[in-house]
Every structure is written in C-alpha cells, then in structure tokens.
N, CA, C and O atoms as a Tinker XYZ file with bonds, in Angstrom:
   308  protein
     1  N     36.225000   -2.059000    7.857000    73     2
     2  CA    36.632000   -1.879000    6.309000    64     1     3
     3  C     37.123000   -2.715000    5.474000    63     2     4     5
     4  O     37.891000   -3.491000    6.043000    81     3
     5  N     37.018000   -2.905000    4.356000    73     3     6
     6  CA    37.233000   -4.201000    4.019000    64     5     7
     7  C     38.476000   -3.655000    2.713000    63     6     8     9
     8  O     38.398000   -2.512000    2.262000    81     7
     9  N     39.448000   -4.530000    2.280000    73     7    10
    10  CA    40.486000   -4.101000    1.511000    64     9    11
    11  C     40.117000   -3.279000    0.381000    63    10    12    13
    12  O     40.839000   -2.294000    0.229000    81    11
    13  N     39.408000   -3.393000   -0.248000    73    11    14
    14  CA    38.747000   -3.124000   -1.561000    64    13    15
    15  C     38.694000   -1.511000   -1.149000    63    14    16    17
    16  O     38.842000   -0.659000   -2.024000    81    15
    17  N     38.410000   -1.050000    0.637000    73    15    18
    18  CA    38.099000    0.296000    0.492000    64    17    19
    19  C     38.968000    1.471000    0.631000    63    18    20    21
    20  O     38.884000    2.692000    0.494000    81    19
    21  N     40.280000    0.142000    1.124000    73    19    22
    22  CA    41.327000    1.085000    1.655000    64    21    23
    23  C     42.475000    1.302000   -0.098000    63    22    24    25
    24  O     43.312000    2.160000   -0.376000    81    23
    25  N     41.912000   -0.024000   -0.986000    73    23    26
    26  CA    43.096000    0.249000   -2.521000    64    25    27
    27  C     42.418000    1.699000   -3.195000    63    26    28    29
    28  O     42.976000    2.204000   -4.169000    81    27
    29  N     41.275000    2.277000   -2.651000    73    27    30
    30  CA    40.513000    3.292000   -3.362000    64    29    31
    31  C     41.085000    4.372000   -2.903000    63    30    32    33
    32  O     40.497000    5.376000   -3.306000    81    31
    33  N     41.995000    4.600000   -2.221000    73    31    34
    34  CA    42.167000    5.562000   -1.196000    64    33    35
    35  C     43.972000    5.883000   -1.833000    63    34    36    37
    36  O     44.883000    5.079000   -2.036000    81    35
    37  N     43.895000    8.000000   -2.066000    73    35    38
    38  CA    45.336000    8.146000   -2.123000    64    37    39
    39  C     46.528000    7.862000   -0.763000    63    38    40    41
    40  O     46.403000    8.154000    0.426000    81    39
    41  N     47.332000    7.393000   -1.263000    73    39    42
    42  CA    48.716000    7.539000    0.103000    64    41    43
    43  C     49.321000    8.428000   -0.147000    63    42    44    45
    44  O     50.113000    8.185000   -1.058000    81    43
    45  N     49.393000   10.051000    0.457000    73    43    46
    46  CA    50.203000   10.674000    0.828000    64    45    47
    47  C     50.725000   10.630000    1.841000    63    46    48    49
    48  O     50.183000   10.311000    2.899000    81    47
    49  N     52.125000   11.016000    1.653000    73    47    50
    50  CA    53.530000   11.234000    2.613000    64    49    51
    51  C     53.045000   12.971000    3.142000    63    50    52    53
    52  O     52.841000   13.984000    2.474000    81    51
    53  N     52.985000   12.661000    4.881000    73    51    54
    54  CA    52.878000   13.826000    5.313000    64    53    55
    55  C     54.280000   14.465000    5.120000    63    54    56    57
    56  O     54.066000   15.364000    5.933000    81    55
    57  N     55.220000   14.655000    4.805000    73    55    58
    58  CA    56.423000   15.300000    4.765000    64    57    59
    59  C     56.337000   15.805000    3.384000    63    58    60    61
    60  O     57.269000   16.597000    3.240000    81    59
    61  N     56.021000   15.761000    2.891000    73    59    62
    62  CA    56.415000   16.412000    1.618000    64    61    63
    63  C     55.076000   16.437000    0.575000    63    62    64    65
    64  O     55.236000   16.965000   -0.525000    81    63
    65  N     53.595000   15.794000    0.971000    73    63    66
    66  CA    52.485000   16.078000    0.462000    64    65    67
    67  C     52.668000   15.380000   -0.739000    63    66    68    69
    68  O     51.976000   15.895000   -1.617000    81    67
    69  N     53.224000   14.554000   -1.085000    73    67    70
    70  CA    53.482000   13.664000   -2.508000    64    69    71
    71  C     52.671000   12.113000   -2.611000    63    70    72    73
    72  O     52.686000   11.383000   -1.620000    81    71
    73  N     52.139000   11.782000   -3.575000    73    71    74
    74  CA    51.387000   10.715000   -3.790000    64    73    75
    75  C     51.912000    9.570000   -3.865000    63    74    76    77
    76  O     52.544000    9.306000   -4.888000    81    75
    77  N     51.819000    8.769000   -3.011000    73    75    78
    78  CA    52.779000    7.792000   -2.735000    64    77    79
    79  C     53.064000    6.502000   -3.510000    63    78    80    81
    80  O     54.192000    6.029000   -3.644000    81    79
    81  N     51.486000    5.768000   -4.209000    73    79    82
    82  CA    51.332000    5.156000   -5.293000    64    81    83
    83  C     49.884000    4.241000   -4.578000    63    82    84    85
    84  O     49.075000    4.793000   -3.831000    81    83
    85  N     49.795000    2.774000   -4.997000    73    83    86
    86  CA    48.618000    2.439000   -4.975000    64    85    87
    87  C     48.592000    1.072000   -3.580000    63    86    88    89
    88  O     49.491000    0.311000   -3.221000    81    87
    89  N     47.522000    1.188000   -3.208000    73    87    90
    90  CA    47.931000   -0.452000   -1.836000    64    89    91
    91  C     47.692000   -1.810000   -3.246000    63    90    92    93
    92  O     47.162000   -1.641000   -4.344000    81    91
    93  N     48.101000   -2.666000   -2.860000    73    91    94
    94  CA    48.172000   -3.753000   -3.255000    64    93    95
    95  C     47.796000   -4.900000   -2.917000    63    94    96    97
    96  O     47.419000   -5.909000   -3.514000    81    95
    97  N     48.020000   -4.478000   -1.442000    73    95    98
    98  CA    47.960000   -5.490000   -0.909000    64    97    99
    99  C     48.197000   -5.187000    1.122000    63    98   100   101
   100  O     48.250000   -4.084000    1.666000    81    99
   101  N     48.260000   -6.085000    1.573000    73    99   102
   102  CA    48.182000   -6.149000    2.614000    64   101   103
   103  C     48.975000   -6.842000    3.889000    63   102   104   105
   104  O     48.308000   -7.865000    4.039000    81   103
   105  N     49.804000   -6.870000    4.692000    73   103   106
   106  CA    50.382000   -7.777000    5.392000    64   105   107
   107  C     50.013000   -8.337000    6.580000    63   106   108   109
   108  O     50.365000   -7.478000    7.388000    81   107
   109  N     49.430000   -9.415000    7.323000    73   107   110
   110  CA    48.429000   -9.380000    8.517000    64   109   111
   111  C     49.203000  -10.376000    8.669000    63   110   112   113
   112  O     49.691000  -11.199000    7.895000    81   111
   113  N     49.289000  -10.072000   10.530000    73   111   114
   114  CA    49.637000  -11.000000   11.823000    64   113   115
   115  C     49.241000  -12.267000   11.770000    63   114   116   117
   116  O     48.264000  -12.152000   12.510000    81   115
   117  N     49.246000  -13.154000   11.527000    73   115   118
   118  CA    48.377000  -14.723000   11.772000    64   117   119
   119  C     48.667000  -14.674000   12.958000    63   118   120   121
   120  O     49.862000  -14.388000   12.887000    81   119
   121  N     48.382000  -14.762000   14.219000    73   119   122
   122  CA    48.703000  -15.045000   15.082000    64   121   123
   123  C     47.376000  -13.979000   16.367000    63   122   124   125
   124  O     46.857000  -14.149000   17.470000    81   123
   125  N     47.393000  -12.890000   15.222000    73   123   126
   126  CA    46.250000  -11.977000   15.844000    64   125   127
   127  C     45.365000  -11.251000   14.925000    63   126   128   129
   128  O     44.361000  -10.648000   15.304000    81   127
   129  N     45.787000  -11.329000   13.637000    73   127   130
   130  CA    45.150000  -10.981000   12.819000    64   129   131
   131  C     45.240000   -9.523000   12.739000    63   130   132   133
   132  O     44.365000   -8.850000   12.195000    81   131
   133  N     46.244000   -9.051000   13.253000    73   131   134
   134  CA    46.111000   -7.348000   12.835000    64   133   135
   135  C     47.625000   -6.912000   11.378000    63   134   136   137
   136  O     48.713000   -7.345000   10.999000    81   135
   137  N     46.766000   -5.950000   11.120000    73   135   138
   138  CA    47.687000   -5.647000   10.225000    64   137   139
   139  C     49.280000   -4.988000    9.901000    63   138   140   141
   140  O     49.507000   -3.800000   10.130000    81   139
   141  N     50.203000   -5.800000    9.413000    73   139   142
   142  CA    51.372000   -4.902000    9.917000    64   141   143
   143  C     51.979000   -4.263000    8.940000    63   142   144   145
   144  O     53.147000   -3.911000    9.107000    81   143
   145  N     51.374000   -4.017000    7.856000    73   143   146
   146  CA    52.147000   -3.092000    6.669000    64   145   147
   147  C     51.267000   -3.091000    5.512000    63   146   148   149
   148  O     50.733000   -4.103000    5.058000    81   147
   149  N     51.112000   -1.670000    4.960000    73   147   150
   150  CA    50.681000   -1.872000    3.739000    64   149   151
   151  C     51.587000   -2.207000    2.293000    63   150   152   153
   152  O     52.794000   -2.149000    2.057000    81   151
   153  N     50.476000   -2.558000    1.514000    73   151   154
   154  CA    51.690000   -3.440000    0.616000    64   153   155
   155  C     51.422000   -2.332000   -0.703000    63   154   156   157
   156  O     50.357000   -2.277000   -1.319000    81   155
   157  N     52.766000   -1.374000   -1.020000    73   155   158
   158  CA    52.491000   -0.610000   -1.798000    64   157   159
   159  C     52.896000   -0.347000   -3.305000    63   158   160   161
   160  O     54.035000    0.100000   -3.437000    81   159
   161  N     52.094000   -0.562000   -4.584000    73   159   162
   162  CA    52.556000   -0.393000   -5.562000    64   161   163
   163  C     53.041000    0.836000   -6.225000    63   162   164   165
   164  O     52.009000    1.337000   -6.670000    81   163
   165  N     54.080000    1.641000   -6.558000    73   163   166
   166  CA    54.389000    2.913000   -6.233000    64   165   167
   167  C     54.072000    3.465000   -7.283000    63   166   168   169
   168  O     53.978000    2.854000   -8.348000    81   167
   169  N     53.812000    4.980000   -7.112000    73   167   170
   170  CA    53.864000    5.769000   -8.255000    64   169   171
   171  C     54.582000    6.426000   -9.384000    63   170   172   173
   172  O     54.932000    7.550000   -9.025000    81   171
   173  N     54.954000    6.147000  -10.669000    73   171   174
   174  CA    55.840000    5.825000  -11.431000    64   173   175
   175  C     56.835000    7.449000  -10.750000    63   174   176   177
   176  O     58.012000    7.395000  -10.393000    81   175
   177  N     56.065000    8.596000  -10.731000    73   175   178
   178  CA    57.020000    9.689000  -10.137000    64   177   179
   179  C     57.397000    9.524000   -8.756000    63   178   180   181
   180  O     58.462000   10.113000   -8.570000    81   179
   181  N     56.962000    8.960000   -7.696000    73   179   182
   182  CA    57.928000    8.943000   -6.768000    64   181   183
   183  C     58.974000    8.011000   -6.509000    63   182   184   185
   184  O     58.914000    6.823000   -6.191000    81   183
   185  N     60.447000    9.162000   -6.802000    73   183   186
   186  CA    61.313000    8.315000   -7.031000    64   185   187
   187  C     61.913000    7.693000   -6.078000    63   186   188   189
   188  O     62.724000    6.805000   -6.338000    81   187
   189  N     61.643000    8.022000   -4.922000    73   187   190
   190  CA    61.951000    7.193000   -3.423000    64   189   191
   191  C     61.509000    5.403000   -3.262000    63   190   192   193
   192  O     62.017000    4.468000   -2.643000    81   191
   193  N     60.572000    5.511000   -3.969000    73   191   194
   194  CA    60.441000    3.627000   -4.306000    64   193   195
   195  C     60.961000    3.019000   -5.494000    63   194   196   197
   196  O     60.984000    1.795000   -5.625000    81   195
   197  N     61.333000    3.725000   -6.268000    73   195   198
   198  CA    61.728000    3.467000   -8.075000    64   197   199
   199  C     62.939000    3.428000   -8.433000    63   198   200   201
   200  O     63.478000    3.720000   -9.500000    81   199
   201  N     63.541000    2.845000   -6.961000    73   199   202
   202  CA    64.991000    2.061000   -7.150000    64   201   203
   203  C     65.170000    0.579000   -7.204000    63   202   204   205
   204  O     65.729000   -0.105000   -6.346000    81   203
   205  N     64.356000   -0.040000   -8.870000    73   203   206
   206  CA    64.661000   -1.278000   -9.333000    64   205   207
   207  C     63.360000   -2.143000   -8.367000    63   206   208   209
   208  O     62.914000   -3.103000   -8.995000    81   207
   209  N     62.737000   -1.945000   -7.014000    73   207   210
   210  CA    61.625000   -2.139000   -6.176000    64   209   211
   211  C     60.293000   -1.880000   -7.604000    63   210   212   213
   212  O     60.055000   -0.988000   -8.418000    81   211
   213  N     59.693000   -3.270000   -7.253000    73   211   214
   214  CA    58.224000   -3.347000   -7.649000    64   213   215
   215  C     57.139000   -2.727000   -7.126000    63   214   216   217
   216  O     56.136000   -2.138000   -7.528000    81   215
   217  N     57.680000   -3.060000   -6.044000    73   215   218
   218  CA    56.478000   -2.847000   -4.547000    64   217   219
   219  C     57.361000   -2.692000   -3.357000    63   218   220   221
   220  O     58.412000   -3.270000   -3.082000    81   219
   221  N     56.710000   -1.802000   -2.733000    73   219   222
   222  CA    57.282000   -2.023000   -1.182000    64   221   223
   223  C     56.286000   -1.657000    0.148000    63   222   224   225
   224  O     55.251000   -0.993000    0.097000    81   223
   225  N     56.892000   -2.277000    1.349000    73   223   226
   226  CA    55.762000   -1.607000    2.010000    64   225   227
   227  C     55.749000   -0.350000    3.462000    63   226   228   229
   228  O     56.756000   -0.072000    4.115000    81   227
   229  N     54.843000    0.037000    3.614000    73   227   230
   230  CA    54.762000    0.689000    4.858000    64   229   231
   231  C     53.650000    0.419000    5.933000    63   230   232   233
   232  O     52.424000    0.364000    6.023000    81   231
   233  N     55.158000    0.238000    6.949000    73   231   234
   234  CA    54.316000   -0.023000    8.109000    64   233   235
   235  C     52.991000    0.040000    8.477000    63   234   236   237
   236  O     52.278000    0.402000    7.541000    81   235
   237  N     52.436000   -0.171000    9.451000    73   235   238
   238  CA    50.885000    0.392000    9.739000    64   237   239
   239  C     51.164000    1.477000   11.454000    63   238   240   241
   240  O     50.276000    2.069000   12.067000    81   239
   241  N     52.436000    1.422000   11.766000    73   239   242
   242  CA    52.562000    2.436000   12.561000    64   241   243
   243  C     53.222000    3.352000   11.990000    63   242   244   245
   244  O     54.076000    3.901000   12.687000    81   243
   245  N     53.031000    3.888000   10.351000    73   243   246
   246  CA    53.791000    5.202000    9.893000    64   245   247
   247  C     52.211000    5.624000    9.198000    63   246   248   249
   248  O     52.264000    6.280000    8.158000    81   247
   249  N     50.666000    5.222000    9.806000    73   247   250
   250  CA    49.926000    5.310000    9.164000    64   249   251
   251  C     49.512000    6.786000    9.951000    63   250   252   253
   252  O     49.518000    6.477000   11.142000    81   251
   253  N     49.188000    8.120000    9.853000    73   251   254
   254  CA    48.881000    8.795000   10.388000    64   253   255
   255  C     47.361000    9.256000   10.737000    63   254   256   257
   256  O     46.844000    9.502000   11.827000    81   255
   257  N     46.858000    9.282000    9.479000    73   255   258
   258  CA    44.954000    9.095000    9.400000    64   257   259
   259  C     44.552000    8.937000    8.000000    63   258   260   261
   260  O     44.838000    9.526000    6.958000    81   259
   261  N     43.650000    7.760000    8.371000    73   259   262
   262  CA    42.756000    7.219000    7.303000    64   261   263
   263  C     41.396000    7.898000    6.910000    63   262   264   265
   264  O     40.306000    7.465000    7.282000    81   263
   265  N     41.600000    9.177000    5.997000    73   263   266
   266  CA    40.692000    9.549000    5.827000    64   265   267
   267  C     39.846000    9.119000    5.127000    63   266   268   269
   268  O     40.139000    7.968000    4.802000    81   267
   269  N     38.235000    9.687000    4.402000    73   267   270
   270  CA    37.498000    9.395000    3.444000    64   269   271
   271  C     38.124000    9.137000    2.017000    63   270   272   273
   272  O     37.592000    8.475000    1.126000    81   271
   273  N     39.403000    9.804000    1.952000    73   271   274
   274  CA    39.431000    9.722000    0.076000    64   273   275
   275  C     41.075000    9.362000    0.204000    63   274   276   277
   276  O     41.412000    8.638000   -0.734000    81   275
   277  N     42.262000    9.702000    1.185000    73   275   278
   278  CA    43.289000    9.648000    1.381000    64   277   279
   279  C     44.158000    8.791000    2.742000    63   278   280   281
   280  O     43.550000    8.776000    3.812000    81   279
   281  N     44.974000    8.383000    2.713000    73   279   282
   282  CA    45.203000    7.970000    3.563000    64   281   283
   283  C     46.608000    8.142000    3.795000    63   282   284   285
   284  O     47.424000    7.550000    3.088000    81   283
   285  N     47.073000    9.151000    5.029000    73   283   286
   286  CA    47.969000   10.377000    5.478000    64   285   287
   287  C     49.143000    8.865000    6.089000    63   286   288   289
   288  O     48.914000    7.901000    6.820000    81   287
   289  N     50.064000    9.207000    5.535000    73   287   290
   290  CA    51.561000    8.002000    6.371000    64   289   291
   291  C     52.555000    8.967000    6.887000    63   290   292   293
   292  O     52.532000    9.859000    6.039000    81   291
   293  N     53.295000    9.252000    7.668000    73   291   294
   294  CA    54.730000   10.050000    8.040000    64   293   295
   295  C     55.813000    8.675000    7.709000    63   294   296   297
   296  O     55.806000    7.605000    8.316000    81   295
   297  N     56.794000    9.101000    6.472000    73   295   298
   298  CA    57.716000    8.093000    6.528000    64   297   299
   299  C     58.692000    9.132000    5.639000    63   298   300   301
   300  O     58.406000    9.644000    4.556000    81   299
   301  N     59.843000    9.282000    6.361000    73   299   302
   302  CA    61.346000   10.095000    6.111000    64   301   303
   303  C     61.818000    9.488000    5.089000    63   302   304   305
   304  O     61.855000    8.264000    4.965000    81   303
   305  N     62.182000   10.240000    4.346000    73   303   306
   306  CA    62.914000   10.332000    3.075000    64   305   307
   307  C     64.472000   10.366000    3.213000    63   306   308
   308  O     65.179000   10.442000    2.209000    81   307
C-alpha cells in the first residue's frame, strides 16, 4: 500500500464515529522501516485537535482496521 492510498481514506474514531481529519504524512522508524504514526491535518469540526495545533499524530497502535474507504482508530477523548 502506498501513502497516497492511505491519504484517500477517511479517518474515523470508533469511540464516537467522528471523522478526525486527513493524513498528510507518516512517521517511520528509520531503523526498521515500520510506521510509527500517522500525521493528521485535523478536520475543522473535530474539536479534540483544534486547540491551536495545526496537525497531530495518531499512533500506529491506535489503528483498529484499515478498510477500503476508511481507517478506524481508537483514541480516547
């Protein structure tokens, strides 16, 4: 899967069903090449990330499922 494939998916929080935002980048562990986190440009309607931050990260461990159209993440608010 390419980064561009991930960027076209909606990121949905399984706790409340809200669209979190869009993937603008990923952080990769340089030692072994694994993805550490997704860098997210927040959805303007998602208040958790709109507290002065331009973007934020969602740990790869928080991803529940990557589907055809969405990425389901489990983050507590």
